[in-house]
KEKE-3310 file (N, C-alpha, C; in steps of 0.2 Angstrom, whole numbers, plus 5000, padded with zeros to 4 digits):
npx = (5165:5147:5138:5125:5118:5114:5103:5100:5088:5086:5075:5084:5098:5104:5110:5123:5128:5140:5134:5140:5140:5143:5140:5149:5151:5153:5162:5156:5144:5137:5125:5116:5098:5086:5072:5068:5063:5071:5085:5085:5086:5097:5108:5105:5109:5122:5129:5127:5133:5146:5148:5148:5157:5169:5172:5175:5191:5189:5174:5160:5153:5137:5121:5107:5096:5092:5083:5080:5066:5059:5041:5026:5027:5021:5015:5020:5032:5039:5038:5035:5023:5016:5026:5032:5044:5053:5055:5046:5033:5024:5032:5040:5052:5061:5059:5065:5079:5082:5081:5092:5104:5104:5100:5091:5078:5073:5060:5058:5051:5059:5060:5056:5066:5077:5073:5074:5088:5092:5088:5094:5108:5111:5113:5102:5099:5090:5081:5062:5045:5052:5054:5057:5060:5065:5070:5071:5073:5060:5049:5054:5047:5048:5044:5047:5041:5040:5053:5050:5050:5034:5021:5007:4991:4991:5004:5008:5009:5013:5017:5017:5021:5013:5001:4990:4996:4991:4975:4971:4982:4999:5004:5008:5023:5018:5004:4994:4985:4994:5000:5012:5024:5025:5029:5040:5047:5066:5065:5052:5055:5066:5061:5053:5061:5067:5055:5052:5063:5071:5084:5098:5111:5129:5138:5131:5131:5137:5135:5122:5103:5090:5085:5095:5098:5100:5092:5104:5108:5096:5094:5107:5104:5093:5099:5105:5107:5095:5089:5082:5080:5069:5060:5067:5066:5053:5050:5058:5053:5039:5043:5051:5038:5030:5039:5039:5026:5023:5033:5029:5015:5017:5024:5014:5004:5010:5019:5034:5049:5059:5067:5076:5082:5084:5091:5094:5090:5089:5102:5106:5100:5104:5100:5087:5083:5086:5076:5064:5066:5066:5054:5044:5042:5034:5021:5017:5008:5013:5016:5018:5031:5041:5050:5055:5068:5079:5088:5102:5104:5114:5119:5114:5112:5118:5111:5098:5103:5106:5096:5089:5096:5094:5082:5081:5082:5092:5104:5104:5096:5086:5077)
npy = (6445:6448:6458:6471:6479:6497:6509:6528:6537:6553:6569:6579:6574:6557:6544:6530:6513:6501:6490:6482:6469:6473:6486:6495:6507:6507:6511:6522:6531:6545:6555:6568:6572:6570:6575:6570:6555:6545:6550:6550:6535:6531:6539:6530:6518:6519:6522:6510:6501:6505:6503:6490:6486:6487:6480:6481:6470:6458:6458:6452:6449:6460:6450:6456:6470:6487:6500:6516:6525:6543:6544:6534:6518:6501:6488:6475:6482:6483:6494:6513:6521:6534:6547:6560:6568:6563:6555:6544:6537:6525:6517:6500:6498:6490:6478:6482:6484:6472:6464:6471:6470:6458:6457:6454:6466:6477:6490:6503:6515:6530:6538:6527:6519:6528:6528:6515:6513:6522:6515:6502:6508:6520:6537:6533:6521:6505:6513:6512:6516:6524:6539:6547:6561:6568:6584:6588:6588:6587:6582:6568:6555:6543:6527:6518:6504:6489:6486:6486:6495:6504:6505:6506:6502:6502:6502:6516:6524:6539:6550:6564:6576:6579:6583:6595:6612:6625:6628:6630:6637:6639:6631:6614:6605:6590:6595:6599:6610:6620:6613:6604:6603:6610:6622:6622:6612:6610:6611:6619:6628:6636:6636:6646:6656:6661:6664:6677:6683:6682:6679:6671:6678:6679:6673:6662:6651:6640:6623:6622:6622:6617:6629:6636:6644:6639:6633:6636:6648:6656:6658:6666:6676:6681:6688:6698:6716:6723:6720:6709:6705:6705:6697:6685:6683:6682:6671:6661:6663:6657:6644:6640:6639:6632:6618:6618:6616:6605:6595:6594:6590:6578:6571:6573:6563:6551:6551:6546:6537:6543:6556:6558:6569:6577:6580:6590:6603:6605:6606:6615:6627:6628:6632:6631:6618:6617:6625:6620:6609:6616:6621:6609:6606:6617:6615:6601:6589:6586:6571:6568:6574:6572:6563:6563:6561:6571:6568:6569:6563:6552:6544:6550:6550:6539:6531:6529:6520:6510:6504:6503:6493:6484:6480:6472:6459:6451:6453:6456:6451:6459:6461)
npz = (5234:5234:5224:5220:5206:5208:5208:5208:5204:5200:5200:5194:5193:5191:5197:5198:5204:5210:5223:5238:5248:5261:5261:5253:5240:5224:5209:5204:5194:5187:5179:5169:5172:5159:5152:5140:5134:5125:5125:5138:5143:5135:5141:5153:5150:5146:5156:5166:5158:5158:5172:5173:5166:5172:5186:5200:5207:5217:5220:5215:5200:5197:5198:5199:5200:5207:5207:5215:5212:5210:5212:5208:5211:5204:5213:5208:5206:5192:5182:5182:5188:5188:5184:5189:5188:5179:5161:5160:5162:5165:5158:5155:5164:5172:5165:5153:5158:5161:5148:5141:5150:5157:5169:5184:5189:5201:5205:5213:5225:5229:5241:5250:5249:5252:5265:5269:5268:5277:5288:5287:5288:5294:5304:5311:5312:5315:5321:5327:5323:5309:5301:5285:5276:5263:5254:5238:5222:5220:5233:5244:5254:5265:5275:5288:5297:5309:5303:5288:5274:5274:5261:5258:5252:5238:5235:5233:5244:5253:5245:5250:5246:5237:5244:5250:5252:5251:5246:5228:5226:5221:5206:5206:5200:5195:5192:5199:5209:5223:5230:5241:5237:5226:5232:5242:5237:5227:5213:5212:5219:5212:5198:5202:5206:5194:5186:5195:5197:5185:5175:5185:5194:5187:5197:5201:5194:5196:5196:5192:5191:5177:5178:5179:5191:5208:5223:5234:5226:5226:5239:5243:5236:5242:5253:5248:5246:5233:5216:5216:5227:5237:5231:5231:5245:5247:5241:5249:5260:5261:5255:5268:5276:5271:5270:5285:5290:5283:5289:5302:5300:5296:5307:5316:5311:5309:5321:5323:5329:5327:5315:5299:5291:5275:5258:5243:5245:5258:5260:5252:5259:5274:5285:5284:5289:5302:5307:5303:5314:5325:5325:5325:5339:5342:5335:5338:5348:5365:5366:5354:5351:5363:5364:5352:5340:5329:5315:5305:5288:5285:5273:5261:5244:5246:5254:5246:5236:5245:5250:5237:5232:5243:5240:5231:5237:5237:5245:5258:5273:5278:5267)
capx = (5159:5139:5134:5120:5118:5109:5102:5097:5083:5082:5075:5089:5103:5104:5118:5121:5135:5138:5134:5144:5137:5147:5137:5152:5148:5159:5160:5150:5143:5132:5122:5111:5091:5085:5064:5066:5064:5077:5090:5087:5088:5104:5112:5107:5112:5131:5131:5127:5138:5153:5151:5148:5162:5173:5170:5182:5193:5186:5167:5157:5148:5131:5115:5101:5097:5086:5082:5075:5064:5052:5035:5023:5027:5015:5017:5025:5040:5042:5037:5034:5014:5016:5034:5034:5051:5055:5051:5043:5027:5020:5038:5042:5059:5063:5059:5070:5085:5083:5083:5099:5109:5101:5100:5083:5078:5067:5059:5057:5050:5066:5060:5055:5073:5081:5070:5077:5094:5094:5086:5101:5114:5111:5113:5095:5098:5085:5074:5057:5044:5058:5052:5063:5061:5072:5069:5075:5069:5051:5051:5054:5046:5050:5039:5049:5037:5041:5059:5051:5046:5026:5020:5001:4987:4992:5010:5007:5009:5020:5017:5016:5023:5007:4995:4988:4999:4987:4971:4970:4989:5004:5003:5014:5025:5012:4999:4988:4986:4993:5004:5019:5029:5026:5032:5046:5054:5068:5060:5049:5059:5072:5058:5049:5065:5068:5050:5051:5068:5073:5091:5102:5119:5134:5141:5126:5132:5140:5130:5116:5098:5087:5084:5102:5096:5101:5092:5108:5108:5092:5097:5112:5100:5089:5105:5110:5103:5097:5082:5080:5081:5062:5056:5069:5065:5046:5050:5060:5045:5032:5046:5049:5031:5028:5042:5038:5020:5023:5035:5024:5010:5021:5027:5006:5003:5014:5022:5039:5053:5066:5066:5079:5081:5090:5090:5097:5087:5092:5111:5110:5099:5105:5094:5079:5082:5085:5069:5061:5069:5062:5045:5039:5038:5029:5016:5014:5007:5020:5018:5022:5038:5043:5056:5056:5075:5080:5095:5103:5104:5121:5121:5112:5111:5122:5106:5093:5107:5106:5088:5087:5100:5091:5073:5081:5081:5098:5112:5103:5091:5080:5074)
capy = (6447:6448:6465:6474:6487:6500:6517:6533:6541:6558:6574:6582:6568:6551:6541:6521:6511:6493:6491:6477:6466:6477:6492:6498:6509:6506:6513:6528:6535:6551:6557:6573:6569:6575:6575:6566:6546:6543:6552:6548:6529:6529:6539:6527:6511:6520:6522:6504:6498:6508:6500:6482:6483:6488:6478:6477:6464:6455:6460:6447:6453:6458:6447:6459:6477:6489:6508:6520:6532:6546:6542:6529:6511:6498:6482:6473:6484:6485:6502:6519:6522:6541:6549:6568:6571:6559:6555:6537:6537:6519:6512:6495:6501:6484:6473:6486:6484:6465:6463:6474:6468:6451:6457:6454:6473:6480:6498:6505:6522:6533:6541:6521:6517:6532:6527:6508:6512:6524:6511:6497:6510:6527:6538:6532:6513:6502:6514:6509:6518:6529:6543:6551:6567:6574:6590:6588:6591:6586:6579:6560:6553:6534:6527:6512:6501:6483:6485:6485:6500:6507:6506:6506:6497:6500:6504:6522:6528:6544:6555:6569:6584:6582:6585:6602:6617:6630:6625:6634:6639:6638:6625:6608:6600:6586:6598:6598:6617:6621:6607:6606:6602:6619:6627:6619:6607:6611:6611:6624:6636:6637:6640:6653:6663:6663:6669:6682:6688:6683:6674:6671:6682:6673:6668:6656:6647:6631:6617:6626:6619:6618:6635:6641:6645:6634:6635:6642:6657:6659:6660:6672:6682:6684:6692:6703:6720:6723:6721:6704:6703:6705:6691:6681:6684:6679:6664:6658:6663:6653:6638:6638:6638:6624:6611:6617:6612:6599:6589:6595:6588:6569:6567:6572:6559:6547:6549:6541:6538:6548:6560:6559:6575:6577:6582:6595:6608:6607:6606:6621:6631:6622:6635:6629:6612:6622:6631:6612:6606:6620:6623:6602:6605:6621:6612:6596:6588:6583:6566:6566:6578:6571:6558:6564:6563:6574:6567:6570:6558:6547:6542:6554:6547:6531:6527:6527:6515:6505:6504:6500:6486:6479:6479:6467:6453:6446:6454:6458:6449:6466:6461)
capz = (5237:5232:5224:5217:5203:5212:5205:5210:5198:5203:5195:5193:5192:5191:5201:5198:5209:5213:5232:5240:5254:5267:5261:5250:5235:5218:5201:5204:5188:5186:5172:5173:5170:5154:5150:5134:5135:5122:5127:5145:5142:5132:5147:5158:5148:5145:5164:5166:5154:5161:5178:5171:5161:5175:5192:5205:5210:5224:5219:5209:5194:5200:5193:5203:5200:5210:5207:5217:5207:5211:5207:5211:5207:5206:5217:5205:5205:5186:5179:5186:5185:5188:5187:5188:5186:5174:5156:5162:5166:5161:5153:5158:5163:5174:5161:5149:5160:5163:5141:5139:5153:5160:5177:5188:5192:5205:5206:5222:5227:5231:5248:5252:5246:5257:5274:5271:5268:5283:5293:5290:5288:5294:5309:5315:5311:5320:5326:5321:5316:5307:5295:5281:5273:5258:5251:5234:5216:5223:5242:5246:5260:5267:5284:5290:5301:5308:5299:5281:5271:5271:5256:5257:5249:5230:5234:5232:5249:5254:5241:5254:5243:5233:5249:5249:5257:5250:5242:5223:5224:5214:5201:5205:5192:5194:5188:5204:5214:5231:5234:5246:5232:5224:5236:5246:5232:5223:5206:5212:5221:5207:5192:5204:5204:5186:5184:5197:5198:5181:5176:5190:5195:5184:5201:5205:5190:5198:5198:5190:5187:5172:5177:5179:5199:5215:5229:5235:5224:5230:5248:5243:5234:5248:5257:5245:5242:5225:5214:5216:5236:5241:5227:5234:5253:5248:5240:5253:5266:5256:5256:5274:5280:5269:5274:5292:5292:5281:5293:5309:5299:5295:5312:5319:5307:5308:5326:5322:5335:5324:5307:5296:5286:5270:5251:5241:5246:5263:5258:5247:5263:5280:5289:5286:5292:5308:5307:5304:5320:5329:5324:5325:5345:5343:5333:5340:5355:5369:5364:5347:5350:5368:5364:5344:5339:5322:5314:5296:5283:5282:5265:5256:5239:5246:5256:5241:5233:5249:5249:5231:5232:5248:5237:5228:5242:5236:5250:5266:5276:5278:5262)
cpx = (5155:5140:5129:5121:5113:5109:5097:5092:5082:5080:5078:5095:5101:5111:5117:5128:5133:5138:5136:5140:5138:5144:5143:5149:5154:5157:5155:5149:5138:5131:5116:5103:5089:5079:5064:5068:5068:5083:5091:5089:5094:5106:5111:5110:5119:5134:5131:5132:5145:5154:5150:5155:5171:5174:5175:5184:5190:5178:5166:5153:5140:5124:5108:5104:5092:5088:5078:5073:5060:5046:5032:5023:5021:5019:5022:5034:5044:5042:5035:5029:5014:5024:5035:5038:5054:5053:5049:5039:5024:5026:5041:5049:5063:5064:5066:5077:5087:5085:5089:5104:5109:5101:5092:5082:5072:5068:5056:5056:5057:5064:5060:5063:5077:5079:5075:5084:5098:5093:5092:5106:5114:5110:5106:5092:5094:5080:5067:5050:5052:5054:5058:5059:5065:5069:5074:5072:5063:5055:5048:5052:5046:5048:5043:5044:5038:5047:5057:5047:5037:5025:5011:4997:4989:5001:5013:5007:5014:5020:5013:5017:5018:5000:4995:4991:4994:4984:4970:4978:4993:5003:5010:5017:5020:5006:4994:4990:4988:4997:5009:5024:5031:5028:5039:5050:5057:5067:5057:5052:5064:5069:5054:5054:5067:5063:5049:5057:5073:5081:5095:5110:5124:5138:5137:5126:5134:5134:5122:5110:5095:5088:5090:5101:5097:5097:5097:5109:5104:5093:5102:5107:5096:5092:5108:5105:5103:5090:5079:5080:5074:5058:5060:5066:5057:5046:5053:5055:5042:5037:5045:5043:5028:5031:5040:5033:5019:5024:5031:5018:5011:5021:5018:5005:5004:5017:5028:5043:5058:5063:5073:5078:5086:5089:5094:5096:5090:5101:5112:5106:5100:5101:5088:5078:5083:5078:5063:5062:5064:5056:5042:5037:5034:5021:5012:5013:5013:5021:5020:5031:5045:5050:5058:5064:5076:5087:5096:5105:5112:5123:5120:5109:5112:5114:5100:5098:5107:5101:5086:5089:5095:5084:5075:5083:5088:5105:5109:5097:5084:5075:5069)
cpy = (6449:6456:6466:6479:6490:6507:6521:6536:6547:6564:6579:6578:6563:6548:6533:6521:6503:6495:6483:6474:6469:6484:6497:6499:6510:6506:6517:6530:6540:6553:6564:6569:6575:6571:6572:6558:6543:6543:6550:6540:6528:6531:6534:6521:6512:6519:6515:6500:6498:6503:6493:6482:6485:6485:6477:6472:6463:6456:6454:6452:6452:6452:6450:6466:6481:6498:6511:6526:6537:6544:6536:6522:6505:6493:6477:6475:6483:6490:6508:6523:6530:6544:6556:6570:6568:6557:6546:6534:6532:6514:6506:6495:6495:6479:6476:6483:6475:6462:6465:6471:6462:6451:6457:6460:6473:6487:6499:6513:6524:6535:6534:6519:6521:6529:6519:6509:6515:6520:6506:6501:6517:6528:6535:6523:6510:6506:6512:6512:6526:6533:6547:6555:6570:6579:6590:6592:6592:6583:6572:6559:6546:6534:6521:6509:6493:6482:6485:6492:6500:6508:6508:6501:6496:6502:6511:6528:6533:6549:6562:6576:6584:6580:6594:6608:6623:6628:6631:6639:6639:6631:6620:6607:6595:6589:6600:6607:6617:6616:6609:6607:6610:6624:6627:6615:6611:6613:6618:6630:6639:6641:6645:6658:6665:6666:6674:6685:6688:6679:6676:6675:6675:6670:6663:6650:6640:6628:6620:6618:6620:6625:6640:6643:6639:6636:6638:6648:6660:6662:6666:6678:6686:6688:6695:6708:6721:6721:6714:6699:6702:6698:6687:6678:6679:6672:6658:6657:6658:6645:6637:6636:6633:6618:6612:6613:6605:6592:6589:6589:6580:6567:6569:6566:6552:6543:6543:6543:6544:6549:6559:6563:6576:6580:6589:6602:6609:6610:6612:6627:6628:6627:6633:6622:6615:6624:6625:6611:6610:6621:6616:6604:6610:6618:6606:6595:6585:6577:6564:6570:6576:6568:6559:6564:6565:6571:6568:6565:6557:6546:6546:6552:6539:6529:6525:6520:6511:6501:6500:6492:6481:6476:6473:6459:6449:6447:6455:6454:6451:6464:6456)
cpz = (5233:5229:5220:5213:5206:5208:5208:5205:5199:5199:5192:5189:5192:5195:5200:5200:5210:5219:5233:5247:5261:5266:5257:5244:5230:5213:5201:5197:5189:5180:5174:5169:5165:5154:5144:5135:5132:5126:5135:5146:5140:5138:5152:5157:5147:5152:5167:5165:5157:5170:5178:5168:5167:5184:5195:5207:5216:5224:5213:5205:5197:5194:5196:5200:5204:5208:5212:5213:5212:5208:5210:5206:5209:5210:5215:5203:5197:5181:5184:5183:5183:5189:5185:5186:5182:5168:5154:5163:5161:5158:5159:5160:5167:5170:5153:5150:5160:5155:5139:5142:5157:5167:5180:5191:5196:5205:5214:5224:5230:5239:5252:5252:5251:5263:5274:5272:5273:5290:5293:5290:5292:5302:5316:5314:5315:5322:5320:5327:5314:5300:5291:5276:5269:5253:5245:5227:5218:5231:5239:5253:5261:5275:5284:5295:5302:5304:5291:5279:5270:5265:5253:5252:5241:5229:5233:5239:5249:5251:5245:5251:5239:5236:5247:5256:5257:5244:5235:5222:5219:5212:5201:5198:5190:5191:5193:5207:5220:5235:5236:5242:5228:5226:5240:5242:5228:5218:5206:5212:5215:5200:5195:5203:5198:5185:5187:5198:5190:5180:5183:5191:5190:5190:5203:5199:5190:5199:5198:5189:5182:5171:5177:5188:5202:5217:5235:5234:5226:5238:5248:5239:5238:5253:5255:5242:5238:5222:5214:5223:5238:5238:5231:5242:5252:5246:5245:5260:5266:5257:5263:5279:5278:5273:5282:5294:5288:5286:5300:5308:5300:5303:5318:5319:5310:5316:5327:5328:5333:5317:5306:5292:5281:5262:5250:5244:5253:5262:5255:5253:5270:5286:5290:5289:5301:5311:5308:5311:5324:5329:5326:5331:5346:5339:5332:5346:5358:5368:5359:5347:5357:5368:5357:5343:5330:5321:5305:5294:5282:5277:5261:5251:5240:5249:5252:5238:5239:5249:5243:5230:5238:5246:5235:5231:5241:5240:5256:5269:5277:5270:5260)
residu = (MET:ARG:THR:VAL:LEU:ALA:GLY:ASP:LEU:GLY:GLY:THR:LYS:CYS:ARG:PHE:ALA:LEU:ILE:SER:ALA:ASP:PHE:GLY:VAL:HIS:GLY:VAL:GLN:HIS:VAL:PRO:THR:VAL:ARG:GLU:ARG:GLY:PRO:PHE:LEU:ALA:ALA:LEU:GLU:ARG:ALA:ILE:GLU:THR:ILE:LEU:SER:ALA:VAL:PRO:ALA:GLY:LEU:GLU:ARG:PRO:THR:ALA:ALA:GLY:PHE:GLY:THR:ALA:GLY:VAL:ILE:PRO:ARG:ASP:GLY:ARG:SER:ILE:GLU:VAL:ALA:PRO:ASN:LEU:PRO:LEU:ASP:GLY:PHE:PRO:LEU:ALA:GLN:HIS:VAL:GLU:ALA:ARG:PHE:GLY:LEU:ARG:THR:THR:LEU:LEU:ASN:ASP:GLY:ARG:ALA:SER:ALA:TRP:GLY:GLU:PHE:LEU:ARG:GLY:HIS:ALA:ALA:GLY:ARG:ASP:PRO:LEU:LEU:CYS:LEU:PHE:PHE:GLY:THR:GLY:ILE:GLY:ILE:GLY:LEU:ILE:VAL:ASP:GLY:LYS:PRO:PHE:ALA:GLY:ALA:THR:ASN:ALA:ALA:GLY:GLU:ILE:GLY:HIS:THR:THR:PHE:ARG:PRO:GLY:GLY:ARG:ARG:CYS:PRO:CYS:GLY:GLY:LEU:GLY:HIS:PHE:GLU:ALA:TYR:CYS:GLY:GLY:ARG:ALA:ILE:THR:GLU:ARG:ALA:LEU:ALA:GLU:ILE:GLY:PRO:PRO:PRO:ALA:THR:ALA:ALA:SER:ALA:PRO:SER:ALA:THR:GLY:TRP:THR:VAL:GLY:ALA:VAL:VAL:ARG:ALA:ALA:ALA:THR:PRO:GLY:PRO:GLY:GLN:ALA:ALA:ALA:GLN:ALA:ILE:LEU:ALA:GLU:ALA:GLU:ALA:ALA:ALA:CYS:ALA:LEU:VAL:ALA:ASN:ALA:CYS:THR:LEU:LEU:ASN:PRO:GLY:ALA:VAL:VAL:LEU:GLY:GLY:GLY:VAL:LEU:SER:GLY:TRP:PRO:LEU:LEU:GLN:GLU:ARG:ILE:VAL:ALA:HIS:VAL:PRO:THR:ALA:THR:SER:ARG:PRO:ILE:HIS:ARG:ASP:LEU:GLN:PHE:VAL:PRO:THR:LEU:GLY:GLY:SER:ASP:ALA:ILE:LEU:TRP:GLY:ALA:ALA:ALA:ALA:THR:CYS:SER:LEU:TRP:SER:ALA:GLY)
# end
């Protein structure tokens, strides 16, 4: 069976696997995301080498690779023009992988890849238009229109996390002020917790972020009487207001038939998803929310891998 090597290049971790034509995910490798280009590329290469050295029986060795990644990808799909959470600004990653492994390589914005994967395989498969919003280290968005990811004039559509929530507000990881991502992105939540509360309790150290905090740990701090409770509650209150406004704005602007919600922030803070779903009908007109369906992600990171594989045009006719 044919396969594609696919990758999910996230701001906290990266995930690589072989994707077979039946949507199977094989030989998964995880590596942490580091902020230095040399070590980042070395870890990426080790993960790919491990996968290619142990292709399961019955599967063909891949001849193509697709990577879903945060940031703005030029239309040629060869590099990341703006990579806010990766050390790859302007780096010709596709050329690098091709030269190193001989795999024809395509890059795709991770929100767009997620949406494509969910459209092909998820709970809202075939719903068109389909809007996917992922609250992770940053905020990923993908929109499927007429069966294809919407890219915009310069392949830069969808950076909704870098639109403004509060003019002149908190500084976003991209450098801008007041962006949604500066309030409800996972990196912003955990960095704010470190700055305003201090180091997390020792019990919060499981699967820590670069700050030691996780979103789940901030949620627990907000529920636990103590010196950090008020600060944690304030952080989450602003994050909730931002996330609810962002989703309602996106629904009003795009009028999707279904919305897929996912990402690590919602995994660590399940109540946020409930509040977003409850908020949207109160903040949008009836034609927008009357038939709107909210569904959870089916694939999570797998959806990014499915969409990135589809972008290579070598497995599914959707490409």
